[in-house]
N, C-alpha and C positions, 0 to 999 in steps of 0.2 A: 439491622439494617431497615428498621420501621423509622417511617420518616424519610426514609432518604431514598429507597427506589420508589419508585413509581406505583399504585396501586399493584396489585395480583388480581389477574381477571382472568386467568385461564387454571386449567384442572393441572398444569405442570409447572404452574411457577414457582408455587412453595417448596416444592422438591430441589430448583436451581434455587433460590433463594436461600434455604437453608445451608446448601454449600457455601454460599457467600457469605455468609452471617460466620458459619464454622472457620471458614478460611481467614477470615480476618481476627476470628477470637486465638488462632493460633498463629498468626503473625505477633499479634500485640503477646501473647505469652512469650515466644522466642526473642522478642524485643527487651520485657522484662527478665528473660533469664540471662542474656548477655551483659545487661544494665545492671543486673545485681553481681555478675561473674568480674566485673569492670570496675565497680566500686569497691567491692572487697579487696582486689588485687592494689586500688589505689590509697585504700585504707590502712593495709598490711604494708604496703611499701612508706606511708609517710610516717606510721607508727614505729616507724626503728632509727627516727631522730638523727639520722648522720647526713652528712654531705657526699658522704662514699657510695658510688652504685655497689648496688649488693648484685653476685657475680650468682647468686643462686636464681631458680626460677618457680614458676607458681607448681603445684602440682599439676601432676600430669591428668590424674583424673578428672579434675573440673571441665577442662576443654573433650574431653572425650563423653563424658555425662553430657555435657549440653548438647554435643551434635548427637549422640544415640536420642536424645529428648525430642531433637528438630525432627530427624529421619522419622521414628516412633509414631510423633505426630501426625508428618506428610502419607505416612501409609493407612495410619486409620482412617483418616481423610478420606485420601484416595480409593480405597477399596470399601471401606463402609459407608461410603455416601456418593463419593464423586461418579465413580464407575456407574455403581444401581443408578442414579439418577440420570449419566449420560444413555446406558443401556435401554432405560425405560423411554425415555426423551427420543429417542430415533426408531421406536417401533411405530409404524404407520396406525390409522386407525382399524383396528378387527372389524370382524364382521357382527359382533355381537353388539347390541345398543341402537339407537337412532343409526340410521343410513347415512354414512358421510354427507355435507354436501360440497359439493367442486365447483370451485371458481377461479374464473382464468383473468388474471392480470397481465397485460405488455405494460412495461415502462419507458416512458420516451421522454426525452427533456423538453418540458419538464412538469410532466402530467403522467398518473398511473390512470390508464384505460383499464376498465373494470367489467366483466363480460358472465354475467348470471344465466344458466342455462333455461330458465322460466320454470313453469310449474308440470312440464312435461319430464323433468331432469336429462334432456337432452341439448346438448352445443350441437346448433348448425353448422353447417358449414360456414369458411372463413375464405378469404383468398383478400391477399395482400394490394394485389391490383384496385381491387372495391374500394378499398379507402379513401375515405375524402373527409372534407368539412362534417359532413352529418353522419356518417358512416365509418366512427374512426376504429372499430374493431374489423372492416370490412366484410361484414355478413352479406352471404348470399342469401338475398329474400325470395330466389325461385325454391330454398331448399326448406320443406315442411318442418324440419329441426327447427327453424330458426325463425318461424313465426314470433313464436310466443320470450325468445330471448330478450335479454333486458341489458343493456351497454350503458353505462354511465362512468363520467370521468372523475377522478378523485373522490368517491362516496362507496365505500365498503359498507353493506349493511349485513348484520350476522346475526342468527338465531341463538337463543340461550342453550345451552346444554347440548349440542347437539355438533359432533367435530366436523370440522371444516379442513378441507385440504385445498389450498391455494397453488394453481399451479401458475409461476413467472417466467417471462420473455423480456427481455429486452431489444431494443430497433436499434439502439445507436449505439451507449457508451454500459460502462457496469454501473449498476445500480445496487441499492442495498435497501431491501424491504424490510421496514422497522416497523414494529407493534411491538413498542416499551411495556405498557402491562399485562400485554401475553406474553412477554417475555419472547419473541418471535424476532429475529433476525437475520435473513437471507439473502446472499448477495445474489446479482440477477447479469448474467455475462452474456452476452450478445452470441447466439450460434446455438445456445444451449438452453435447456430448458431445467428449470429447480421447482423445488416443491417444498412447502412448509405446509403442517399441520399443526392443529389445536383445538380444545375445545372450550370455549368461553364459559365464564360460571357465576357473571356478575354483567346487568346493565348496564348500561353507560355510554360516554361518548368522547371520543379521543380523537389525538393526531397520525394519522399515516406519514412517516419518517421516512426518508431517505437517506442513509449513515454513510454513502458512498460520494467523496465531492464528484457531482458528473460533468461540473461547466460553470460559466459562469455563473447562472443564474438559478443554480445548487439551493438555492435558499427559498425557492420556488417549487422546490420538489416536495408539495405533501401535498396531504388530502383528510380528510376525515373516514373514522369509523364508529361504526353502532351496531351495540350489541340490543337486541329485541327478544321480548320474550316469543315462544315459538306461536301464539295466534298475533302477537302485534308482526312479524315477519313474515306471515301469511298473508296476511292483510296488506302488508305494503309492498309485495311482490304483485298480488293481483291489482295494484292500482298503477302498479309500473306497467303490468303487462296491458291493462285497459287502456293507459295514456298510448300505447302501440297502434290500439284498432281506430280507424278512421269512424269520427260518427255516422 
């Protein structure tokens, strides 16, 4: 599938891509197998050179052998690759390695509100009653933990090589947070908190997509996300925090 799928930019992407590639190979092999049986049956029927229909059937071992090959391939793909990849993908970031970066995102027609905890690593208190044009997340500025929080619409900036946990909420309808290069797609349902996690392994800039029809302006439900080196990400966060400080 190289050249067909978006570039793989997360640690878990190669395992998922491998499952998809092998599934296509399996489907192709099944097609060729059944096509071969059909062609042989047609050839044998044509070779009789008679206008009378034959009442004999094809050897029963052919379809049984074909079905057995299909089932064996399915089992091998499922237990040998798909389930291990799924199990590994469902494991949240462990305590080993760099500490995960948690980011909160709230979806709303037609924008992604992104909330970073700031250098102190703590999220400030939020209150829906405080949401306005200048405070998209409803941050309580009286909370000391909120003083260095950064909120940006439609911009997600991530550090290279560090696990990222994204907490997702919706303010109105069902959305689908989608980062194709990270192989991440998570439905965002009103009233529920969803989470997606991944580890970026490649720097670059791509689009945030919504894979769920969320209204007439669905085409505008997009943003951008960038992966920077750890040093560049720290510098970016410091710059954003500095913009919060009055001159």
